[in-house]
C-alpha positions in Angstrom: -37.2 144.9 -44.3 -36.0 141.4 -43.6 -36.9 141.7 -40.0 -40.5 142.7 -40.9 -40.8 139.9 -43.4 -39.4 137.3 -40.9 -41.8 138.6 -38.2 -44.7 138.4 -40.6 -43.9 134.9 -41.5 -43.5 134.0 -37.8 -46.9 135.5 -36.9 -48.7 133.9 -39.8 -47.1 130.5 -39.0 -48.0 130.7 -35.3 -51.6 131.7 -36.3 -51.8 128.7 -38.7 -50.5 126.3 -36.1 -52.9 127.8 -33.5 -55.9 127.4 -35.9 -55.0 123.8 -36.6 -54.6 123.0 -32.9 -58.0 124.5 -32.0 -59.7 122.9 -35.0 -58.3 119.5 -34.0 -59.4 119.9 -30.3 -62.9 121.0 -31.3 -63.3 118.1 -33.7 -62.7 115.7 -30.8 -65.6 117.0 -28.8 -68.6 114.6 -28.9 -71.9 116.3 -29.7 -75.2 115.3 -28.0 -78.7 116.5 -28.9 -80.5 116.7 -25.6 -83.9 117.4 -27.2 -83.8 114.6 -29.7 -86.5 112.5 -28.0 -88.9 115.4 -27.1 -92.2 115.0 -28.9 -93.7 118.4 -28.0 -90.8 120.5 -29.2 -91.8 123.5 -31.4 -90.9 123.4 -35.1 -87.5 125.0 -35.9 -87.6 128.4 -37.5 -85.7 131.6 -37.6 -84.0 132.3 -34.3 -83.7 135.7 -32.6 -80.5 136.9 -30.9 -80.8 139.5 -28.2 -77.8 141.4 -26.8 -78.5 142.8 -23.3 -76.1 145.5 -22.1 -76.2 147.1 -18.7 -74.9 147.1 -15.1 -76.1 145.4 -12.0 -76.3 147.9 -9.2 -78.1 146.0 -6.4 -75.8 147.3 -3.8 -77.6 150.7 -3.7 -81.2 149.5 -3.4 -83.2 149.2 -0.2 -84.8 145.9 1.1 -88.3 147.2 0.1 -87.2 147.6 -3.6 
């Protein structure tokens, strides 16, 4: 039981340290809005996310295709 508890504490501690490290690194990245000065940009609204799943099998097609 002590081994499981110690291992749990170790895993949780490593996860906490990893989260703090990644959060600190992400906070140091400068953000730039590349579209800030665009006058003809559409109004913001609800976005749409699309997930495309498939394979690319161009190695079996002919030159005509």
